[in-house]
ChimeraX commands (.cxc) that place a marker at each C-alpha (Angstrom):
marker #1 position 91.58,56.89,-10.21 radius 0.5
marker #1 position 92.65,54.03,-12.40 radius 0.5
marker #1 position 94.53,50.93,-11.27 radius 0.5
marker #1 position 97.77,51.37,-9.35 radius 0.5
marker #1 position 100.98,50.76,-11.30 radius 0.5
marker #1 position 101.65,47.27,-9.91 radius 0.5
marker #1 position 98.11,46.00,-10.55 radius 0.5
marker #1 position 98.08,47.58,-14.02 radius 0.5
marker #1 position 101.39,45.86,-14.85 radius 0.5
marker #1 position 100.02,42.50,-13.63 radius 0.5
marker #1 position 96.90,42.96,-15.74 radius 0.5
marker #1 position 98.93,43.83,-18.83 radius 0.5
marker #1 position 101.14,40.76,-18.23 radius 0.5
marker #1 position 98.04,38.55,-18.05 radius 0.5
marker #1 position 96.71,40.15,-21.23 radius 0.5
marker #1 position 99.92,40.07,-23.32 radius 0.5
marker #1 position 99.78,36.39,-24.39 radius 0.5
marker #1 position 96.15,36.82,-25.50 radius 0.5
marker #1 position 96.69,39.87,-27.72 radius 0.5
marker #1 position 96.40,39.43,-31.47 radius 0.5
marker #1 position 98.98,40.74,-33.90 radius 0.5
marker #1 position 98.94,44.57,-33.77 radius 0.5
marker #1 position 96.25,44.73,-31.04 radius 0.5
marker #1 position 96.65,47.64,-28.56 radius 0.5
marker #1 position 95.36,48.06,-25.01 radius 0.5
marker #1 position 93.38,51.29,-24.63 radius 0.5
marker #1 position 91.94,51.08,-21.09 radius 0.5
marker #1 position 92.31,48.94,-17.96 radius 0.5
marker #1 position 90.09,49.10,-14.89 radius 0.5
marker #1 position 88.22,47.16,-12.22 radius 0.5
marker #1 position 84.42,46.97,-12.25 radius 0.5
marker #1 position 81.53,44.99,-10.83 radius 0.5
marker #1 position 79.94,42.96,-13.63 radius 0.5
marker #1 position 76.39,41.65,-13.54 radius 0.5
marker #1 position 73.55,42.48,-11.21 radius 0.5
marker #1 position 72.20,41.11,-7.96 radius 0.5
marker #1 position 68.46,40.72,-7.54 radius 0.5
marker #1 position 66.63,42.48,-4.72 radius 0.5
marker #1 position 65.36,39.07,-3.60 radius 0.5
marker #1 position 68.90,37.74,-3.17 radius 0.5
marker #1 position 69.99,40.89,-1.31 radius 0.5
marker #1 position 67.03,40.65,1.08 radius 0.5
marker #1 position 67.50,36.91,1.65 radius 0.5
marker #1 position 71.21,37.32,2.41 radius 0.5
marker #1 position 70.56,40.20,4.82 radius 0.5
marker #1 position 67.82,38.23,6.60 radius 0.5
marker #1 position 69.90,35.06,6.99 radius 0.5
marker #1 position 72.98,36.90,8.25 radius 0.5
marker #1 position 70.86,39.03,10.58 radius 0.5
marker #1 position 69.23,35.96,12.12 radius 0.5
marker #1 position 72.50,34.01,12.44 radius 0.5
marker #1 position 74.32,36.95,14.04 radius 0.5
marker #1 position 71.41,38.07,16.23 radius 0.5
marker #1 position 71.36,41.37,14.37 radius 0.5
marker #1 position 74.99,42.30,15.11 radius 0.5
marker #1 position 76.26,41.87,11.54 radius 0.5
marker #1 position 74.94,43.36,8.32 radius 0.5
marker #1 position 75.71,41.73,4.96 radius 0.5
marker #1 position 75.45,43.00,1.40 radius 0.5
marker #1 position 75.72,41.19,-1.90 radius 0.5
marker #1 position 77.52,42.92,-4.77 radius 0.5
marker #1 position 78.19,42.09,-8.43 radius 0.5
marker #1 position 81.31,40.06,-9.19 radius 0.5
marker #1 position 84.46,42.25,-9.42 radius 0.5
marker #1 position 86.32,41.74,-12.70 radius 0.5
marker #1 position 89.32,43.46,-14.23 radius 0.5
marker #1 position 88.50,44.80,-17.67 radius 0.5
marker #1 position 90.87,45.41,-20.55 radius 0.5
marker #1 position 89.55,47.34,-23.54 radius 0.5
marker #1 position 91.69,46.91,-26.63 radius 0.5
marker #1 position 91.17,48.32,-30.11 radius 0.5
marker #1 position 89.59,44.95,-31.09 radius 0.5
marker #1 position 88.10,43.32,-27.97 radius 0.5
marker #1 position 86.87,43.71,-24.42 radius 0.5
marker #1 position 88.45,41.20,-22.05 radius 0.5
marker #1 position 87.30,40.46,-18.49 radius 0.5
marker #1 position 89.62,38.76,-15.98 radius 0.5
marker #1 position 88.73,37.34,-12.56 radius 0.5
marker #1 position 89.02,40.13,-9.99 radius 0.5
marker #1 position 90.10,37.91,-7.05 radius 0.5
marker #1 position 88.61,40.44,-4.56 radius 0.5
marker #1 position 90.99,43.15,-5.83 radius 0.5
marker #1 position 94.12,41.00,-5.80 radius 0.5
marker #1 position 96.25,39.86,-8.75 radius 0.5
marker #1 position 94.20,39.33,-11.95 radius 0.5
marker #1 position 93.04,35.74,-12.42 radius 0.5
marker #1 position 91.90,33.75,-15.42 radius 0.5
marker #1 position 90.14,35.15,-18.48 radius 0.5
marker #1 position 86.39,35.07,-17.82 radius 0.5
marker #1 position 84.88,36.77,-20.87 radius 0.5
marker #1 position 86.12,37.86,-24.30 radius 0.5
marker #1 position 83.79,40.12,-26.32 radius 0.5
marker #1 position 84.44,41.44,-29.86 radius 0.5
marker #1 position 84.47,45.24,-29.75 radius 0.5
marker #1 position 82.75,45.86,-33.11 radius 0.5
marker #1 position 79.57,44.20,-31.74 radius 0.5
marker #1 position 79.55,46.08,-28.41 radius 0.5
marker #1 position 77.72,49.25,-27.46 radius 0.5
marker #1 position 77.08,51.00,-24.14 radius 0.5
marker #1 position 73.85,52.52,-22.98 radius 0.5
marker #1 position 71.85,53.59,-19.95 radius 0.5
marker #1 position 74.96,55.16,-18.39 radius 0.5
marker #1 position 74.55,57.09,-15.16 radius 0.5
marker #1 position 75.97,57.85,-11.76 radius 0.5
marker #1 position 74.65,55.46,-9.14 radius 0.5
marker #1 position 74.52,55.06,-5.35 radius 0.5
marker #1 position 74.61,58.73,-4.33 radius 0.5
marker #1 position 76.93,59.58,-7.21 radius 0.5
marker #1 position 79.72,57.38,-5.83 radius 0.5
marker #1 position 79.57,54.81,-8.63 radius 0.5
marker #1 position 79.18,54.87,-12.40 radius 0.5
marker #1 position 76.97,52.30,-14.11 radius 0.5
marker #1 position 76.44,51.37,-17.73 radius 0.5
marker #1 position 74.81,48.49,-19.60 radius 0.5
marker #1 position 76.77,46.78,-22.37 radius 0.5
marker #1 position 74.80,45.47,-25.33 radius 0.5
marker #1 position 76.12,42.80,-27.65 radius 0.5
marker #1 position 74.62,42.72,-31.15 radius 0.5
marker #1 position 72.09,39.92,-31.44 radius 0.5
marker #1 position 71.60,39.46,-27.68 radius 0.5
marker #1 position 68.41,40.44,-25.87 radius 0.5
marker #1 position 69.86,41.12,-22.42 radius 0.5
marker #1 position 72.62,43.56,-21.60 radius 0.5
marker #1 position 75.51,43.19,-19.17 radius 0.5
marker #1 position 75.53,45.68,-16.30 radius 0.5
marker #1 position 78.98,47.13,-15.52 radius 0.5
marker #1 position 79.43,49.17,-12.34 radius 0.5
marker #1 position 82.60,51.14,-11.68 radius 0.5
marker #1 position 83.12,51.49,-7.91 radius 0.5
marker #1 position 84.08,54.75,-6.23 radius 0.5
marker #1 position 87.83,54.14,-6.67 radius 0.5
marker #1 position 87.44,53.68,-10.43 radius 0.5
marker #1 position 84.38,55.84,-11.07 radius 0.5
marker #1 position 86.31,58.17,-13.39 radius 0.5
marker #1 position 87.10,55.22,-15.68 radius 0.5
marker #1 position 83.37,54.74,-16.37 radius 0.5
marker #1 position 82.78,57.79,-18.59 radius 0.5
marker #1 position 86.10,57.14,-20.40 radius 0.5
marker #1 position 85.05,53.53,-21.02 radius 0.5
marker #1 position 81.63,54.56,-22.36 radius 0.5
marker #1 position 83.16,57.26,-24.60 radius 0.5
marker #1 position 85.25,54.58,-26.34 radius 0.5
marker #1 position 82.19,52.54,-27.36 radius 0.5
marker #1 position 79.20,53.32,-29.58 radius 0.5
marker #1 position 76.12,54.43,-27.62 radius 0.5
marker #1 position 72.97,52.29,-27.49 radius 0.5
marker #1 position 69.73,54.28,-27.62 radius 0.5
marker link #1:1,2 radius 0.2
marker link #1:2,3 radius 0.2
marker link #1:3,4 radius 0.2
marker link #1:4,5 radius 0.2
marker link #1:5,6 radius 0.2
marker link #1:6,7 radius 0.2
marker link #1:7,8 radius 0.2
marker link #1:8,9 radius 0.2
marker link #1:9,10 radius 0.2
marker link #1:10,11 radius 0.2
marker link #1:11,12 radius 0.2
marker link #1:12,13 radius 0.2
marker link #1:13,14 radius 0.2
marker link #1:14,15 radius 0.2
marker link #1:15,16 radius 0.2
marker link #1:16,17 radius 0.2
marker link #1:17,18 radius 0.2
marker link #1:18,19 radius 0.2
marker link #1:19,20 radius 0.2
marker link #1:20,21 radius 0.2
marker link #1:21,22 radius 0.2
marker link #1:22,23 radius 0.2
marker link #1:23,24 radius 0.2
marker link #1:24,25 radius 0.2
marker link #1:25,26 radius 0.2
marker link #1:26,27 radius 0.2
marker link #1:27,28 radius 0.2
marker link #1:28,29 radius 0.2
marker link #1:29,30 radius 0.2
marker link #1:30,31 radius 0.2
marker link #1:31,32 radius 0.2
marker link #1:32,33 radius 0.2
marker link #1:33,34 radius 0.2
marker link #1:34,35 radius 0.2
marker link #1:35,36 radius 0.2
marker link #1:36,37 radius 0.2
marker link #1:37,38 radius 0.2
marker link #1:38,39 radius 0.2
marker link #1:39,40 radius 0.2
marker link #1:40,41 radius 0.2
marker link #1:41,42 radius 0.2
marker link #1:42,43 radius 0.2
marker link #1:43,44 radius 0.2
marker link #1:44,45 radius 0.2
marker link #1:45,46 radius 0.2
marker link #1:46,47 radius 0.2
marker link #1:47,48 radius 0.2
marker link #1:48,49 radius 0.2
marker link #1:49,50 radius 0.2
marker link #1:50,51 radius 0.2
marker link #1:51,52 radius 0.2
marker link #1:52,53 radius 0.2
marker link #1:53,54 radius 0.2
marker link #1:54,55 radius 0.2
marker link #1:55,56 radius 0.2
marker link #1:56,57 radius 0.2
marker link #1:57,58 radius 0.2
marker link #1:58,59 radius 0.2
marker link #1:59,60 radius 0.2
marker link #1:60,61 radius 0.2
marker link #1:61,62 radius 0.2
marker link #1:62,63 radius 0.2
marker link #1:63,64 radius 0.2
marker link #1:64,65 radius 0.2
marker link #1:65,66 radius 0.2
marker link #1:66,67 radius 0.2
marker link #1:67,68 radius 0.2
marker link #1:68,69 radius 0.2
marker link #1:69,70 radius 0.2
marker link #1:70,71 radius 0.2
marker link #1:71,72 radius 0.2
marker link #1:72,73 radius 0.2
marker link #1:73,74 radius 0.2
marker link #1:74,75 radius 0.2
marker link #1:75,76 radius 0.2
marker link #1:76,77 radius 0.2
marker link #1:77,78 radius 0.2
marker link #1:78,79 radius 0.2
marker link #1:79,80 radius 0.2
marker link #1:80,81 radius 0.2
marker link #1:81,82 radius 0.2
marker link #1:82,83 radius 0.2
marker link #1:83,84 radius 0.2
marker link #1:84,85 radius 0.2
marker link #1:85,86 radius 0.2
marker link #1:86,87 radius 0.2
marker link #1:87,88 radius 0.2
marker link #1:88,89 radius 0.2
marker link #1:89,90 radius 0.2
marker link #1:90,91 radius 0.2
marker link #1:91,92 radius 0.2
marker link #1:92,93 radius 0.2
marker link #1:93,94 radius 0.2
marker link #1:94,95 radius 0.2
marker link #1:95,96 radius 0.2
marker link #1:96,97 radius 0.2
marker link #1:97,98 radius 0.2
marker link #1:98,99 radius 0.2
marker link #1:99,100 radius 0.2
marker link #1:100,101 radius 0.2
marker link #1:101,102 radius 0.2
marker link #1:102,103 radius 0.2
marker link #1:103,104 radius 0.2
marker link #1:104,105 radius 0.2
marker link #1:105,106 radius 0.2
marker link #1:106,107 radius 0.2
marker link #1:107,108 radius 0.2
marker link #1:108,109 radius 0.2
marker link #1:109,110 radius 0.2
marker link #1:110,111 radius 0.2
marker link #1:111,112 radius 0.2
marker link #1:112,113 radius 0.2
marker link #1:113,114 radius 0.2
marker link #1:114,115 radius 0.2
marker link #1:115,116 radius 0.2
marker link #1:116,117 radius 0.2
marker link #1:117,118 radius 0.2
marker link #1:118,119 radius 0.2
marker link #1:119,120 radius 0.2
marker link #1:120,121 radius 0.2
marker link #1:121,122 radius 0.2
marker link #1:122,123 radius 0.2
marker link #1:123,124 radius 0.2
marker link #1:124,125 radius 0.2
marker link #1:125,126 radius 0.2
marker link #1:126,127 radius 0.2
marker link #1:127,128 radius 0.2
marker link #1:128,129 radius 0.2
marker link #1:129,130 radius 0.2
marker link #1:130,131 radius 0.2
marker link #1:131,132 radius 0.2
marker link #1:132,133 radius 0.2
marker link #1:133,134 radius 0.2
marker link #1:134,135 radius 0.2
marker link #1:135,136 radius 0.2
marker link #1:136,137 radius 0.2
marker link #1:137,138 radius 0.2
marker link #1:138,139 radius 0.2
marker link #1:139,140 radius 0.2
marker link #1:140,141 radius 0.2
marker link #1:141,142 radius 0.2
marker link #1:142,143 radius 0.2
marker link #1:143,144 radius 0.2
marker link #1:144,145 radius 0.2
marker link #1:145,146 radius 0.2
marker link #1:146,147 radius 0.2
view
């Protein structure tokens, strides 16, 4: 399921002033970008468990960002915890992007891929949550595949 109509419209409105002459939007979605170390997850769970006497459980997740894939670029906007799209966070040129290591994750409820940018050693992990899981394979199919 892609973004609802209102959120999609808001995202397109945020994107419109940034589009180059003749640039077209091909895909919009919401995804978690980046990764959280096991150490940070364990530390957060331990601190919250101690402070709440074991009555609350906490998890740490990657930062949610709206993504807009155009025919020329990949734009990431602040996700604002699923509310109206915020400021532009990242702008990547599409010709230098590729996707690899794509798979279903967390019991098949999420879809994960790693974006590679030409000339960079480390990739950028992108996780599509359950609501937007179907956007993941579409997103990957629009980019060259990294082996």
